[in-house]
C-alpha positions, 0 to 999 in steps of 0.5 A, a space after each residue: 500500500 502506498 501513502 495517501 497523497 498530501 491532498 487527500 485521505 481515502 473516504 474523507 475528501 474534506 479532511 485537511 492534511 496538516 503534516 507528518 509525524 515520523 519516528 523510527 522509520 515510520 511516517 504517519 500523515 496527519 489529517 484533520 476532519 471538520 464537521 460544520 453541519 451544526 453548532 458547535 463545530 466538531 473535529 477529529 484527527 486521522 493518522 495514515 501510514 503505509 500500513 494502516 489508518 487510525 482515527 479519533 472520535 469527535 474530540 475537538 468541539 468549539 463554537 467556530 471552525 477558526 477556534 477549532 483549528 486554533 485549538 488543534 494547532 495548540 497540540 505539540 508533536 509529542 501530544 499528537 504521538 501520544 494521541 496516536 499511540 492511544 489509538 493502537 
């Protein structure tokens, strides 16, 4: 299996690519999916490697999409690694 392209994640065309996490020869692409169908706005994180995909539930909840993205960007790479590891 090849890594998803930077611009897309299979089955989630609205997910935004936000960067890569790499450690020990393994790279995970990080995508952020936002649901704006109703207030408050919700978001969840998707991680995709060559071998698998993992996703959180709707763990980000904020009044607006802008606030949602601001909240997500407060997470450090270490916190994202811990989040990813919790999904194993």
